[in-house]
C-alpha positions in Angstrom: -82.2 22.0 190.1 -83.0 18.5 188.6 -82.0 19.7 185.1 -78.7 21.1 186.5 -77.9 17.7 188.2 -78.7 15.8 185.0 -76.5 18.2 183.0 -73.7 17.9 185.5 -73.7 14.1 185.4 -73.7 14.1 181.6 -70.7 16.6 181.4 -68.7 14.7 184.0 -69.4 11.4 182.3 -68.6 12.9 178.9 -65.1 14.0 180.1 -64.6 10.5 181.6 -65.3 9.0 178.2 -62.6 11.2 176.6 -60.0 10.7 179.3 -59.9 7.0 179.8 -57.4 4.4 178.6 -59.5 2.1 176.4 -57.2 -0.3 174.6 -54.1 -2.5 175.0 -54.2 -4.4 171.7 -51.2 -4.5 169.3 -53.8 -4.8 166.5 -55.0 -1.3 167.3 -52.0 0.0 165.4 -54.0 -0.4 162.1 -56.1 2.3 160.6 -57.7 4.7 163.1 -57.4 2.0 165.8 -59.5 -0.9 166.9 -63.2 -0.3 166.0 -65.4 -0.4 169.1 -68.0 -3.2 168.6 -69.8 -2.7 171.9 -72.5 -0.4 170.7 -74.4 -1.0 174.0 -74.7 -3.7 176.5 -78.3 -4.4 175.3 -77.1 -6.2 172.1 -73.7 -7.5 172.9 -75.1 -10.9 174.0 -77.1 -10.9 170.7 -73.8 -10.6 168.8 -74.9 -7.1 167.7 -77.2 -8.8 165.2 -79.7 -5.9 165.5 -79.9 -4.2 162.1 -83.5 -5.6 161.5 -84.7 -5.0 165.1 -86.6 -2.1 166.7 -87.1 -2.7 170.4 -89.1 0.0 172.2 -87.2 -0.8 175.4 -83.7 -0.4 173.9 -81.8 2.3 171.9 -80.4 0.6 168.8 -77.9 2.9 167.1 -76.8 0.2 164.6 -79.9 1.2 162.6 -81.5 4.7 163.2 -84.7 3.5 161.6 -85.4 1.8 164.9 -85.8 5.1 166.7 -89.3 5.5 165.4 -90.5 2.5 167.5 -89.9 4.1 170.9 -93.2 4.3 172.8 -94.9 7.6 173.7 -94.3 8.5 177.3 -91.2 6.3 177.5 -88.0 8.3 177.1 -84.9 6.0 177.3 -81.5 6.6 178.8 -78.8 4.1 178.1 -75.4 3.9 179.8 -72.8 1.1 179.4 -69.5 0.3 181.1 -67.4 -2.1 179.0 -64.0 -3.8 179.3 -61.7 -6.2 177.6 -59.2 -8.8 178.9 -56.9 -10.3 176.3 -53.9 -12.5 175.8 -51.5 -11.9 172.9 -49.2 -14.6 171.5 -46.7 -14.4 168.6 -44.1 -16.8 167.2 -41.5 -15.3 164.8 -38.2 -17.0 164.0 -38.9 -19.5 166.7 -39.3 -16.9 169.4 -42.5 -17.4 171.2 -43.7 -14.3 173.0 -46.9 -13.6 175.0 -48.4 -10.6 176.8 -51.7 -9.6 178.2 -53.8 -6.5 178.9 -57.0 -5.4 180.5 -59.0 -2.2 180.3 -62.3 -0.9 181.7 -64.2 2.3 181.1 -67.4 4.1 180.2 -68.5 3.0 176.7 -71.6 5.1 175.8 -74.4 7.3 176.9 -77.6 7.6 174.8 -80.8 9.5 175.3 -83.8 8.5 173.3 -86.8 10.8 173.0 -90.2 9.6 171.5 -91.4 12.7 169.6 -94.7 11.2 168.4 -96.3 7.8 167.9 -94.3 7.3 164.6 -91.2 9.5 165.2 -88.3 9.4 167.6 -84.9 10.9 168.1 -81.6 9.9 169.8 -78.6 11.9 171.0 -75.5 10.2 172.3 -71.8 9.9 172.7 -69.6 6.8 172.5 -66.0 5.7 171.6 -65.7 5.0 167.8 -62.1 3.5 167.9 -59.0 3.5 170.1 -55.3 2.8 170.0 -53.2 1.5 172.8 -50.2 -0.6 171.7 -46.5 -1.2 172.2 -44.8 -3.6 169.7 -41.1 -4.2 169.5 -38.6 -6.3 167.6 -34.9 -6.8 168.4 -32.0 -7.8 166.2 -28.2 -7.7 166.4 -25.8 -5.2 164.8 -22.2 -6.0 165.5 -22.0 -6.3 169.3 -25.1 -4.3 170.1 -28.8 -5.2 170.3 -31.1 -2.9 168.4 -34.8 -2.6 169.1 -37.5 -1.2 166.9 -40.3 0.0 169.2 -43.8 1.1 168.0 -46.2 2.7 170.4 -49.6 4.3 170.1 -52.3 5.8 172.2 -55.6 7.7 171.8 -59.2 7.5 170.9 -61.6 8.7 168.2 -64.9 9.7 169.8 -68.4 10.2 168.3 -71.2 12.5 169.4 -74.3 12.2 167.3 -77.9 13.2 166.7 -80.3 10.8 164.9 -83.9 10.4 164.0 -86.2 7.7 162.8 -89.7 7.9 161.2 -92.4 5.4 160.2 -93.4 5.9 156.6 -95.9 3.0 156.8 -97.5 2.1 160.1 -100.4 -0.3 160.1 -100.4 -1.2 163.8 -98.7 -4.5 164.4 -99.4 -5.9 160.9 -96.9 -3.9 158.7 -94.4 -1.1 159.4 -91.7 0.5 157.2 -89.3 2.9 158.8 -86.3 5.1 157.8 -83.8 6.9 159.8 -80.4 8.6 159.9 -77.5 9.7 162.1 -75.3 12.7 161.8 -72.1 12.2 163.8 -69.3 14.6 164.7 -66.0 12.7 165.1 -63.1 14.0 167.1 -60.1 12.8 169.1 -56.4 12.5 169.2 -54.0 9.7 168.2 -50.4 9.8 169.3 -47.9 7.4 167.7 -44.2 6.8 168.4 -41.6 5.0 166.4 -38.2 4.5 168.1 -34.8 2.8 167.4 -33.1 1.9 170.6 -29.6 0.5 171.2 -28.4 -1.6 174.1 -25.0 0.3 174.0 -25.5 3.2 176.5 -23.0 5.4 174.6 -25.1 5.2 171.4 -27.8 7.8 170.7 -31.3 6.4 170.2 -33.8 8.0 167.9 -37.5 8.6 168.0 -40.3 10.0 165.8 -43.3 11.4 167.7 -46.4 11.9 165.6 -49.6 13.4 167.0 -52.9 13.8 165.0 -55.9 15.8 166.1 -59.0 14.5 164.3 -62.2 16.2 163.4 -64.9 15.4 160.8 -68.4 14.1 160.1 -69.8 10.7 159.6 -73.3 10.1 158.2 -75.3 6.9 158.1 -78.8 5.8 157.5 -81.0 2.7 157.5 -84.4 1.2 156.7 -86.5 -1.4 158.5 -89.5 -3.5 157.4 -91.7 -5.6 159.8 -94.6 -7.8 158.8 -96.8 -10.1 160.9 -96.9 -13.5 159.2 -99.4 -15.2 161.6 -102.5 -13.6 163.0 -103.2 -15.6 166.2 -104.5 -13.3 168.9 -102.0 -14.2 171.6 -99.1 -15.7 169.6 -97.9 -13.6 166.7 -95.0 -14.4 164.5 -93.1 -11.4 162.9 -90.7 -11.2 160.0 -88.2 -8.4 160.2 -85.7 -7.1 157.6 -83.2 -4.2 157.8 -80.4 -2.5 155.9 -77.9 0.1 156.9 -75.4 2.2 155.0 -72.6 4.3 156.4 -71.2 6.8 153.9 -67.5 7.1 153.3 -65.9 10.1 155.0 -62.9 12.4 154.9 -61.8 13.5 158.4 -59.4 16.4 158.7 -56.3 16.2 160.8 -53.9 18.7 162.3 -50.5 17.0 162.8 -47.5 17.6 164.9 -44.2 16.0 164.1 -41.1 15.8 166.3 -38.0 13.7 165.6 -35.1 13.7 168.1 -32.3 11.7 169.6 -32.0 10.6 173.3 -30.2 8.4 175.7 -31.2 6.6 178.9 -29.7 7.4 182.3 -29.0 4.1 184.0 -31.3 2.5 181.5 -34.4 4.1 183.0 -34.6 7.9 182.6 -34.9 9.3 179.1 -32.6 12.2 178.4 -33.3 14.2 175.1 -30.2 15.2 173.1 -30.7 16.7 169.7 -33.8 17.7 167.7 -33.6 16.3 164.2 -36.8 17.8 162.9 -39.9 19.5 164.2 -43.1 20.7 162.5 -46.5 21.7 163.9 -50.1 22.1 162.6 -49.6 20.2 159.4 -52.9 19.6 157.5 -53.8 16.0 156.7 -56.8 13.7 156.5 -58.1 10.2 157.0 -60.3 8.6 154.3 -62.8 6.3 155.9 -64.5 3.7 153.7 -68.2 3.1 153.4 -70.0 0.2 155.1 -73.1 -1.9 154.2 -75.0 -4.2 156.5 -78.0 -6.4 155.9 -80.1 -8.3 158.4 -83.2 -10.5 158.7 -85.0 -11.8 161.8 -88.0 -13.7 162.9 -89.7 -13.8 166.3 -92.8 -14.5 168.3 -94.7 -12.0 170.5 -97.1 -12.8 173.3 -99.3 -10.1 174.8 -97.4 -7.4 172.9 -94.0 -8.5 174.3 -91.2 -10.4 172.6 -91.1 -14.0 173.5 -88.2 -15.0 171.3 -86.2 -13.7 168.4 -83.7 -15.2 165.9 -81.5 -12.9 163.7 -78.9 -13.2 160.9 -76.7 -10.4 159.7 -74.0 -9.7 157.1 -71.6 -6.8 156.9 -69.0 -5.7 154.3 -66.5 -2.9 154.3 -63.6 -2.2 151.9 -60.7 -0.9 154.0 -58.3 -1.0 151.0 -59.6 2.5 150.2 -58.5 3.7 153.7 -55.9 6.4 153.3 -53.9 8.6 155.7 -52.7 11.7 153.9 -50.1 14.1 155.4 -47.0 15.9 154.3 -44.7 13.8 156.5 -42.8 11.5 154.2 -41.3 9.3 156.9 -44.7 8.2 158.2 -46.8 5.5 156.4 -49.9 3.6 157.6 -50.0 -0.2 157.4 -52.0 -1.6 154.5 -55.5 -2.8 155.2 -57.8 -5.3 153.4 -61.5 -5.8 152.7 -63.5 -7.1 155.7 -66.8 -9.0 156.0 -68.7 -10.4 158.9 -71.5 -12.9 159.4 -73.3 -13.1 162.7 -76.4 -14.5 164.3 -78.3 -14.0 167.5 -81.0 -15.7 169.5 -82.9 -14.4 172.6 -85.7 -15.8 174.8 -87.8 -14.6 177.6 -89.4 -17.5 179.6 -92.2 -15.5 181.3 -93.8 -12.4 180.0 -96.2 -11.9 182.9 -94.2 -9.1 184.4 -97.0 -8.0 186.7 -97.1 -11.4 188.5 -95.1 -10.9 191.7 -95.1 -14.7 192.4 -92.8 -15.3 189.3 -89.1 -15.2 189.7 -87.2 -12.2 188.4 -85.0 -14.6 186.4 -88.0 -16.1 184.7 -88.9 -12.6 183.5 -85.3 -12.0 182.3 -84.2 -12.3 178.7 -81.4 -14.7 177.8 -79.3 -14.1 174.6 -76.7 -16.1 172.7 -75.0 -15.3 169.5 -71.9 -15.8 167.4 -69.9 -14.3 164.6 -67.3 -15.2 162.0 -65.4 -12.6 160.0 -62.5 -11.8 157.8 -60.7 -8.8 159.5 -59.4 -5.8 157.7 -56.0 -6.4 159.4 -53.4 -7.9 157.0 -50.4 -9.9 158.2 -48.1 -11.0 155.3 -50.9 -9.9 152.9 -53.4 -12.3 154.6 -56.6 -11.2 156.3 -56.8 -12.3 159.9 -59.7 -14.6 160.8 -62.0 -13.4 163.6 -64.3 -15.7 165.6 -66.5 -15.1 168.6 -69.4 -16.3 170.7 -71.7 -14.1 172.8 -73.9 -14.4 175.8 -76.3 -11.9 177.4 -78.7 -11.4 180.2 -81.3 -8.6 180.5 -83.0 -8.2 183.9 -86.2 -6.1 184.3 -86.1 -3.3 186.9 -88.6 -0.9 188.6 -92.3 -1.4 188.1 -94.0 -4.0 185.8 -95.1 -1.2 183.5 -91.6 0.2 183.0 -89.1 -0.9 180.4 -86.1 -0.2 182.6 -83.5 -3.0 182.6 -80.0 -4.0 183.6 -78.1 -5.5 180.7 -75.1 -7.9 180.9 -73.1 -9.0 177.8 -70.0 -11.2 177.3 -68.1 -12.0 174.1 -65.4 -14.7 173.9 -63.3 -14.3 170.8 -60.1 -15.0 168.8 -58.4 -12.8 166.3 -55.6 -14.3 164.1 -54.0 -17.7 164.4 -50.6 -18.6 165.8 -50.1 -21.5 163.3 -51.1 -19.6 160.1 -50.0 -16.0 160.6 -47.7 -16.4 163.7 -49.9 -14.1 165.9 -53.2 -14.3 167.7 -55.3 -12.6 170.3 -57.7 -14.4 172.6 -60.0 -12.1 174.4 -63.1 -11.5 176.6 -65.2 -8.5 176.0 -67.7 -7.7 178.7 -70.3 -5.0 179.3 -72.7 -4.0 182.0 -75.3 -1.3 181.4 -78.6 0.2 182.4 -81.5 1.3 180.2 -83.7 3.6 182.3 -87.1 3.8 180.7 -89.5 5.5 183.2 -93.1 5.7 182.1 -94.2 9.3 182.7 -97.7 8.1 183.3 -97.0 5.6 186.1 -93.5 5.9 187.7 -93.5 7.6 191.0 -90.9 10.3 190.1 -93.3 11.7 187.4 -96.4 11.8 189.6 -97.7 15.2 190.6 -97.9 15.5 194.3 -101.4 16.3 195.7 -102.3 17.7 199.0 -105.6 17.7 200.8 
């Protein structure tokens, strides 16, 4: 019965992931949509600078080599709800326009399983990217106003299985780990392009283009950890990590429908003539490779992390991105090369979790981070600048021997610049999640009941 209930929760939540509206950004028009940078609530406040880190109390999918560090008897279940609130501003030809949008939904579900002392595995599902935009421009033709309207909606989802293994494990002095993820990508993207006239007697036209996506994505990573001081209670560790995501070719099945229509009283759409219609056209998305490098240093007390400092660099050449199909009237916007530099710092004031006289907030972990990047989005052949600052809080739950936590993360960011490229987005990303990490030896729900 317990297995049935767990399975039911996973299935219901899985369908919720696929069915939600997860984007309102006009920038999601580019590529396969806006890439989801909330991998989990655990690392959002750390600015996702986690390539070099393997924390036994968190699932770190940014580097599968970290899966090897999960502790025996401590399976992990991670679930995160995330959202975004953003303001969009543009200034073209002296016309200042602004809009806003907010979304909220289930971000991810991960299950981490320690197989042995040096080997772990993770299975999970999350949103890889999403589209959700409506962009329009208006101009005059004779006595009529003409609007070009572009709309998009949909998500690309990811379900994956990963594993990590220690090749070298000398206790807390030196470790070297490798790992990999195999991800199945799937989803639907629907994009509309319309020409609409203010004259009610003129036929409007629209192209409706729907792509069903399926394909694979493979990535792998390595991690190295070395203790650089040997004090008994205060140990300093150096950590390094690297991650590589292979390029991929995702297959698409495309439906194309072009038609004319009018509006009844300016509201109800009335289809008129079909101009062209084709179904199940084969196509593909070419996804570029990605490389990430990270380094960190931190101090442990009593086998728990007291503080950590991390730096990370990421590069990806989106100029190689290509959408191939047999529909000549549809072209994707050009993309550029992206790079990102980030840092993160976290600190836990009190590591004496068993001391009930200490405040829960003194046992919590506080994170701060920041990032600066050159986005792959091009406006007038210029990459958009992207800045952000992050804050996070991790609060321990359940017993002192458990790793279960509640995780909060917030990111304040800006994409683009109104003065330089005439468009910008100011946003808040937020996430709340729970990492359930019951210790099968101590927590009450794993204890075998005994009777006299």
